PyMOL Python script that loads the backbone (N, CA, C, O; Angstrom):
from pymol import cmd

cmd.read_pdbstr("""\
ATOM      1  N   MET A   1      -4.048   9.786 -37.028  1.00  0.00           N
ATOM      2  CA  MET A   1      -4.358  10.522 -35.533  1.00  0.00           C
ATOM      3  C   MET A   1      -5.823  11.111 -35.414  1.00  0.00           C
ATOM      4  O   MET A   1      -6.337  11.493 -36.465  1.00  0.00           O
ATOM      5  N   SER A   2      -6.435  11.204 -34.420  1.00  0.00           N
ATOM      6  CA  SER A   2      -7.696  11.825 -34.548  1.00  0.00           C
ATOM      7  C   SER A   2      -7.376  13.261 -33.920  1.00  0.00           C
ATOM      8  O   SER A   2      -6.354  13.412 -33.251  1.00  0.00           O
ATOM      9  N   SER A   3      -8.273  14.318 -34.150  1.00  0.00           N
ATOM     10  CA  SER A   3      -8.078  15.746 -33.403  1.00  0.00           C
ATOM     11  C   SER A   3      -8.648  15.480 -31.937  1.00  0.00           C
ATOM     12  O   SER A   3      -9.639  14.777 -31.739  1.00  0.00           O
ATOM     13  N   PRO A   4      -7.871  16.157 -30.862  1.00  0.00           N
ATOM     14  CA  PRO A   4      -8.717  16.355 -29.738  1.00  0.00           C
ATOM     15  C   PRO A   4      -9.752  17.415 -29.372  1.00  0.00           C
ATOM     16  O   PRO A   4     -10.162  17.633 -28.232  1.00  0.00           O
ATOM     17  N   GLU A   5     -10.102  18.017 -30.438  1.00  0.00           N
ATOM     18  CA  GLU A   5     -11.006  18.856 -30.433  1.00  0.00           C
ATOM     19  C   GLU A   5     -12.494  18.200 -30.571  1.00  0.00           C
ATOM     20  O   GLU A   5     -12.599  17.263 -31.362  1.00  0.00           O
ATOM     21  N   PRO A   6     -13.740  18.659 -29.802  1.00  0.00           N
ATOM     22  CA  PRO A   6     -14.834  17.962 -29.918  1.00  0.00           C
ATOM     23  C   PRO A   6     -15.267  18.140 -31.252  1.00  0.00           C
ATOM     24  O   PRO A   6     -14.719  19.029 -31.904  1.00  0.00           O
ATOM     25  N   ARG A   7     -16.297  17.340 -31.862  1.00  0.00           N
ATOM     26  CA  ARG A   7     -16.754  17.673 -33.389  1.00  0.00           C
ATOM     27  C   ARG A   7     -18.166  18.073 -32.946  1.00  0.00           C
ATOM     28  O   ARG A   7     -18.887  17.583 -32.076  1.00  0.00           O
ATOM     29  N   HIS A   8     -18.363  19.102 -33.788  1.00  0.00           N
ATOM     30  CA  HIS A   8     -19.630  19.792 -33.909  1.00  0.00           C
ATOM     31  C   HIS A   8     -20.528  19.166 -34.798  1.00  0.00           C
ATOM     32  O   HIS A   8     -20.190  19.330 -35.971  1.00  0.00           O
ATOM     33  N   SER A   9     -21.573  18.493 -34.640  1.00  0.00           N
ATOM     34  CA  SER A   9     -22.642  17.890 -35.866  1.00  0.00           C
ATOM     35  C   SER A   9     -23.729  19.098 -35.799  1.00  0.00           C
ATOM     36  O   SER A   9     -24.326  19.606 -34.851  1.00  0.00           O
ATOM     37  N   HIS A  10     -23.738  19.365 -37.307  1.00  0.00           N
ATOM     38  CA  HIS A  10     -24.896  20.491 -37.621  1.00  0.00           C
ATOM     39  C   HIS A  10     -26.143  19.666 -37.730  1.00  0.00           C
ATOM     40  O   HIS A  10     -27.098  20.328 -38.135  1.00  0.00           O
ATOM     41  N   GLY A  11     -26.421  18.314 -37.463  1.00  0.00           N
ATOM     42  CA  GLY A  11     -27.862  17.808 -37.442  1.00  0.00           C
ATOM     43  C   GLY A  11     -28.235  17.802 -35.807  1.00  0.00           C
ATOM     44  O   GLY A  11     -29.371  17.456 -35.485  1.00  0.00           O
ATOM     45  N   GLU A  12     -27.440  18.118 -34.965  1.00  0.00           N
ATOM     46  CA  GLU A  12     -28.178  18.012 -33.833  1.00  0.00           C
ATOM     47  C   GLU A  12     -29.190  19.028 -33.563  1.00  0.00           C
ATOM     48  O   GLU A  12     -28.935  20.166 -33.958  1.00  0.00           O
ATOM     49  N   PRO A  13     -30.399  18.798 -32.902  1.00  0.00           N
ATOM     50  CA  PRO A  13     -31.499  19.899 -32.309  1.00  0.00           C
ATOM     51  C   PRO A  13     -30.861  20.567 -31.020  1.00  0.00           C
ATOM     52  O   PRO A  13     -30.246  19.934 -30.162  1.00  0.00           O
ATOM     53  N   HIS A  14     -31.041  21.639 -31.007  1.00  0.00           N
ATOM     54  CA  HIS A  14     -31.086  22.261 -29.715  1.00  0.00           C
ATOM     55  C   HIS A  14     -32.053  22.088 -28.756  1.00  0.00           C
ATOM     56  O   HIS A  14     -33.198  21.781 -29.087  1.00  0.00           O
ATOM     57  N   GLN A  15     -31.729  22.250 -27.574  1.00  0.00           N
ATOM     58  CA  GLN A  15     -32.820  21.964 -26.484  1.00  0.00           C
ATOM     59  C   GLN A  15     -33.745  23.199 -26.292  1.00  0.00           C
ATOM     60  O   GLN A  15     -33.231  24.203 -25.797  1.00  0.00           O
ATOM     61  N   PRO A  16     -34.834  23.220 -26.577  1.00  0.00           N
ATOM     62  CA  PRO A  16     -35.734  24.280 -26.426  1.00  0.00           C
ATOM     63  C   PRO A  16     -35.489  24.874 -24.803  1.00  0.00           C
ATOM     64  O   PRO A  16     -35.267  24.161 -23.825  1.00  0.00           O
ATOM     65  N   GLN A  17     -35.590  26.285 -24.811  1.00  0.00           N
ATOM     66  CA  GLN A  17     -35.533  26.870 -23.412  1.00  0.00           C
ATOM     67  C   GLN A  17     -37.018  26.587 -22.788  1.00  0.00           C
ATOM     68  O   GLN A  17     -38.024  26.778 -23.471  1.00  0.00           O
ATOM     69  N   ASP A  18     -37.075  26.151 -21.543  1.00  0.00           N
ATOM     70  CA  ASP A  18     -38.341  26.203 -21.131  1.00  0.00           C
ATOM     71  C   ASP A  18     -38.989  27.623 -20.640  1.00  0.00           C
ATOM     72  O   ASP A  18     -38.314  28.512 -20.120  1.00  0.00           O
ATOM     73  N   GLY A  19     -40.071  27.687 -20.825  1.00  0.00           N
ATOM     74  CA  GLY A  19     -40.943  29.028 -20.631  1.00  0.00           C
ATOM     75  C   GLY A  19     -40.715  29.538 -19.230  1.00  0.00           C
ATOM     76  O   GLY A  19     -40.551  30.735 -18.992  1.00  0.00           O
ATOM     77  N   LEU A  20     -40.709  28.622 -18.339  1.00  0.00           N
ATOM     78  CA  LEU A  20     -40.601  29.045 -16.812  1.00  0.00           C
ATOM     79  C   LEU A  20     -39.054  29.419 -16.500  1.00  0.00           C
ATOM     80  O   LEU A  20     -38.771  30.396 -15.807  1.00  0.00           O
ATOM     81  N   GLU A  21     -38.361  28.814 -16.901  1.00  0.00           N
ATOM     82  CA  GLU A  21     -36.820  29.333 -16.911  1.00  0.00           C
ATOM     83  C   GLU A  21     -36.526  30.731 -17.592  1.00  0.00           C
ATOM     84  O   GLU A  21     -35.666  31.463 -17.102  1.00  0.00           O
ATOM     85  N   ALA A  22     -37.251  31.114 -18.745  1.00  0.00           N
ATOM     86  CA  ALA A  22     -37.202  32.389 -19.252  1.00  0.00           C
ATOM     87  C   ALA A  22     -37.782  33.612 -18.393  1.00  0.00           C
ATOM     88  O   ALA A  22     -37.365  34.767 -18.483  1.00  0.00           O
ATOM     89  N   VAL A  23     -38.825  33.171 -17.533  1.00  0.00           N
ATOM     90  CA  VAL A  23     -39.469  34.253 -16.959  1.00  0.00           C
ATOM     91  C   VAL A  23     -39.020  34.400 -15.496  1.00  0.00           C
ATOM     92  O   VAL A  23     -39.284  35.435 -14.884  1.00  0.00           O
ATOM     93  N   VAL A  24     -38.379  33.434 -14.946  1.00  0.00           N
ATOM     94  CA  VAL A  24     -37.777  33.520 -13.609  1.00  0.00           C
ATOM     95  C   VAL A  24     -36.879  34.726 -13.128  1.00  0.00           C
ATOM     96  O   VAL A  24     -36.908  35.276 -12.027  1.00  0.00           O
ATOM     97  N   PRO A  25     -36.070  35.009 -14.220  1.00  0.00           N
ATOM     98  CA  PRO A  25     -35.063  36.178 -13.906  1.00  0.00           C
ATOM     99  C   PRO A  25     -35.787  37.569 -13.777  1.00  0.00           C
ATOM    100  O   PRO A  25     -35.242  38.485 -13.161  1.00  0.00           O
ATOM    101  N   MET A  26     -37.029  37.720 -14.369  1.00  0.00           N
ATOM    102  CA  MET A  26     -37.687  39.108 -14.546  1.00  0.00           C
ATOM    103  C   MET A  26     -38.549  39.147 -13.186  1.00  0.00           C
ATOM    104  O   MET A  26     -39.118  40.204 -12.913  1.00  0.00           O
ATOM    105  N   ILE A  27     -38.677  38.015 -12.298  1.00  0.00           N
ATOM    106  CA  ILE A  27     -39.760  38.144 -11.281  1.00  0.00           C
ATOM    107  C   ILE A  27     -39.444  39.218 -10.186  1.00  0.00           C
ATOM    108  O   ILE A  27     -40.372  39.740  -9.568  1.00  0.00           O
ATOM    109  N   PRO A  28     -38.263  39.519  -9.967  1.00  0.00           N
ATOM    110  CA  PRO A  28     -37.829  40.534  -8.835  1.00  0.00           C
ATOM    111  C   PRO A  28     -38.029  41.828  -9.351  1.00  0.00           C
ATOM    112  O   PRO A  28     -37.799  42.769  -8.591  1.00  0.00           O
ATOM    113  N   ILE A  29     -38.499  42.105 -10.754  1.00  0.00           N
ATOM    114  CA  ILE A  29     -38.654  43.416 -11.150  1.00  0.00           C
ATOM    115  C   ILE A  29     -40.024  43.468 -11.516  1.00  0.00           C
ATOM    116  O   ILE A  29     -40.550  44.569 -11.361  1.00  0.00           O
ATOM    117  N   VAL A  30     -40.878  42.369 -12.054  1.00  0.00           N
ATOM    118  CA  VAL A  30     -42.255  42.499 -12.419  1.00  0.00           C
ATOM    119  C   VAL A  30     -43.036  42.476 -11.345  1.00  0.00           C
ATOM    120  O   VAL A  30     -44.016  43.221 -11.322  1.00  0.00           O
ATOM    121  N   LEU A  31     -42.763  41.653 -10.298  1.00  0.00           N
ATOM    122  CA  LEU A  31     -43.606  41.322  -8.906  1.00  0.00           C
ATOM    123  C   LEU A  31     -43.986  42.739  -8.184  1.00  0.00           C
ATOM    124  O   LEU A  31     -45.166  42.975  -7.925  1.00  0.00           O
ATOM    125  N   PRO A  32     -43.051  43.588  -7.895  1.00  0.00           N
ATOM    126  CA  PRO A  32     -42.993  44.892  -7.232  1.00  0.00           C
ATOM    127  C   PRO A  32     -43.941  45.884  -7.993  1.00  0.00           C
ATOM    128  O   PRO A  32     -44.761  46.628  -7.455  1.00  0.00           O
ATOM    129  N   VAL A  33     -43.675  45.764  -9.408  1.00  0.00           N
ATOM    130  CA  VAL A  33     -44.353  46.966 -10.271  1.00  0.00           C
ATOM    131  C   VAL A  33     -45.637  46.536 -10.492  1.00  0.00           C
ATOM    132  O   VAL A  33     -46.528  47.382 -10.413  1.00  0.00           O
ATOM    133  N   MET A  34     -45.932  45.350 -10.765  1.00  0.00           N
ATOM    134  CA  MET A  34     -47.366  44.974 -10.546  1.00  0.00           C
ATOM    135  C   MET A  34     -48.064  45.121  -9.155  1.00  0.00           C
ATOM    136  O   MET A  34     -49.172  45.655  -9.098  1.00  0.00           O
ATOM    137  N   GLY A  35     -47.532  44.729  -8.203  1.00  0.00           N
ATOM    138  CA  GLY A  35     -48.185  45.379  -7.011  1.00  0.00           C
ATOM    139  C   GLY A  35     -48.391  46.652  -6.519  1.00  0.00           C
ATOM    140  O   GLY A  35     -49.136  46.841  -5.558  1.00  0.00           O
ATOM    141  N   GLY A  36     -47.641  47.791  -7.240  1.00  0.00           N
ATOM    142  CA  GLY A  36     -47.859  48.862  -7.050  1.00  0.00           C
ATOM    143  C   GLY A  36     -48.642  49.348  -8.056  1.00  0.00           C
ATOM    144  O   GLY A  36     -49.118  50.442  -7.754  1.00  0.00           O
ATOM    145  N   VAL A  37     -48.993  48.907  -9.260  1.00  0.00           N
ATOM    146  CA  VAL A  37     -50.125  49.321 -10.198  1.00  0.00           C
ATOM    147  C   VAL A  37     -51.361  48.684  -9.614  1.00  0.00           C
ATOM    148  O   VAL A  37     -52.375  49.375  -9.704  1.00  0.00           O
ATOM    149  N   LEU A  38     -51.496  47.393  -8.977  1.00  0.00           N
ATOM    150  CA  LEU A  38     -52.607  46.889  -8.446  1.00  0.00           C
ATOM    151  C   LEU A  38     -53.150  47.699  -7.093  1.00  0.00           C
ATOM    152  O   LEU A  38     -54.370  47.677  -6.929  1.00  0.00           O
ATOM    153  N   MET A  39     -52.339  48.413  -6.110  1.00  0.00           N
ATOM    154  CA  MET A  39     -52.436  48.909  -5.182  1.00  0.00           C
ATOM    155  C   MET A  39     -53.065  50.599  -5.449  1.00  0.00           C
ATOM    156  O   MET A  39     -53.882  51.176  -4.733  1.00  0.00           O
ATOM    157  N   PHE A  40     -52.429  51.112  -6.639  1.00  0.00           N
ATOM    158  CA  PHE A  40     -52.980  52.455  -7.217  1.00  0.00           C
ATOM    159  C   PHE A  40     -54.280  52.202  -8.079  1.00  0.00           C
ATOM    160  O   PHE A  40     -54.955  53.182  -8.395  1.00  0.00           O
ATOM    161  N   LEU A  41     -54.635  51.038  -8.445  1.00  0.00           N
ATOM    162  CA  LEU A  41     -55.900  50.981  -8.984  1.00  0.00           C
ATOM    163  C   LEU A  41     -56.955  50.394  -8.165  1.00  0.00           C
ATOM    164  O   LEU A  41     -58.103  50.366  -8.609  1.00  0.00           O
ATOM    165  N   LEU A  42     -56.662  49.889  -6.936  1.00  0.00           N
ATOM    166  CA  LEU A  42     -57.470  49.621  -5.771  1.00  0.00           C
ATOM    167  C   LEU A  42     -57.802  51.014  -5.168  1.00  0.00           C
ATOM    168  O   LEU A  42     -58.967  51.315  -4.910  1.00  0.00           O
ATOM    169  N   ALA A  43     -56.835  51.798  -4.964  1.00  0.00           N
ATOM    170  CA  ALA A  43     -57.106  53.003  -4.241  1.00  0.00           C
ATOM    171  C   ALA A  43     -57.840  53.826  -5.366  1.00  0.00           C
ATOM    172  O   ALA A  43     -58.701  54.560  -4.880  1.00  0.00           O
ATOM    173  N   PHE A  44     -57.767  53.883  -6.329  1.00  0.00           N
ATOM    174  CA  PHE A  44     -58.598  54.765  -7.329  1.00  0.00           C
ATOM    175  C   PHE A  44     -59.879  54.332  -7.270  1.00  0.00           C
ATOM    176  O   PHE A  44     -60.787  55.163  -7.245  1.00  0.00           O
ATOM    177  N   ILE A  45     -60.122  53.097  -7.243  1.00  0.00           N
ATOM    178  CA  ILE A  45     -61.666  52.205  -7.285  1.00  0.00           C
ATOM    179  C   ILE A  45     -62.073  52.964  -5.886  1.00  0.00           C
ATOM    180  O   ILE A  45     -63.051  53.710  -5.914  1.00  0.00           O
ATOM    181  N   ALA A  46     -61.385  52.799  -4.736  1.00  0.00           N
ATOM    182  CA  ALA A  46     -62.030  53.049  -3.511  1.00  0.00           C
ATOM    183  C   ALA A  46     -62.521  54.611  -3.433  1.00  0.00           C
ATOM    184  O   ALA A  46     -63.558  54.944  -2.859  1.00  0.00           O
ATOM    185  N   ILE A  47     -61.660  55.492  -4.069  1.00  0.00           N
ATOM    186  CA  ILE A  47     -61.887  56.841  -4.171  1.00  0.00           C
ATOM    187  C   ILE A  47     -62.966  57.214  -4.807  1.00  0.00           C
ATOM    188  O   ILE A  47     -63.647  58.163  -4.419  1.00  0.00           O
ATOM    189  N   TYR A  48     -63.271  56.443  -5.955  1.00  0.00           N
ATOM    190  CA  TYR A  48     -64.306  56.726  -6.826  1.00  0.00           C
ATOM    191  C   TYR A  48     -65.797  56.126  -6.408  1.00  0.00           C
ATOM    192  O   TYR A  48     -66.903  56.567  -6.720  1.00  0.00           O
ATOM    193  N   VAL A  49     -65.509  55.150  -5.722  1.00  0.00           N
ATOM    194  CA  VAL A  49     -66.554  54.549  -5.128  1.00  0.00           C
ATOM    195  C   VAL A  49     -67.365  55.407  -3.924  1.00  0.00           C
ATOM    196  O   VAL A  49     -68.589  55.446  -3.797  1.00  0.00           O
ATOM    197  N   ALA A  50     -66.326  56.115  -3.033  1.00  0.00           N
ATOM    198  CA  ALA A  50     -66.539  56.577  -2.043  1.00  0.00           C
ATOM    199  C   ALA A  50     -67.076  57.876  -2.479  1.00  0.00           C
ATOM    200  O   ALA A  50     -67.440  58.705  -1.645  1.00  0.00           O
TER     201      ALA A  50
END
""", "prot")
cmd.dss("prot")
cmd.show_as("cartoon", "prot")
cmd.util.cbc("prot")
cmd.orient("prot")
């Protein structure tokens, strides 16, 4: 009789994780932070030029 447990083969390659799928969870944190940095830099440039 065979075992009902699935057999795991050591020769199976894993699926590589897509780069976009790795970045998507970080978007809600990175986007506002980079927006704040951009606003600070634009304000700094405007004050420096004026």
